[in-house]
Structure formats: structure tokens, C-alpha cells
C-alpha positions, 0 to 999 in steps of 0.5 A: 633958704636951704644952703645945706641942701641942693646941688651947688655949682663948682667954682670955675676959673673964668680967666682961663685961656688955652695956650697958643700952639704956634710956637710948638713943632715937631723939631726943636729950634735953637740949642740942642738938648743933650741926650739921655745917654750923654747925661747919664755918661756924664753922671757916671763919670763925675758924680757916681764915683764919689758916692759909690764906696759909701753906698756900697758900704750901706748896702753891705750893712743892709744885706747883713742886717737882713741876712742874720734873721733869715739864717736864724729862721732857716736854722729854726725851721731845720730844728723844727723839721728834725723834731717832727721827724723824731716823733 
């Protein structure tokens, strides 16, 4: 037999069954979920304040780390333009 050649059928899960839609509906029943606005307000009121100072400090370090090479590049570019202008 040539097992390496030919078309092989993919393995199929024969125990699959479609879920019932009888318990689904346009409106939810039972307990009402909190809106995204309520969840975000609760997050900013309780959790965001405790980490703000730390995150702001890290952001400042990242900005300064990125700013130094940009300033050095701008200074080198100014020197390059001045040297070409002198020619």
C-alpha cells in the first residue's frame, strides 16, 4: 500500500452536536450585568489610583530614554547641515 501518497480524509469528531438555542433570547433574564461605564468608573475609582504614580514615573523614564537619542540626532543633523553650508 502507498500510505504516503493519495488523499487522506481528515479526522472528524463524530460526537459533535449543535447547541440548543431555546435558552437564548434578545433580553437577558435573571441578574442584570453591570454596564461597561459602571465597571470603568469602579476601576478608576478603586484600582487605577494606586498604580498611577508608579506608571507615571515609568512613563517619564521611557520618555527621557527616548528623548536623549532624538536630541542628539537633531544636534548631529544641524552640524551636518552647517558643514555642507560651509562648502
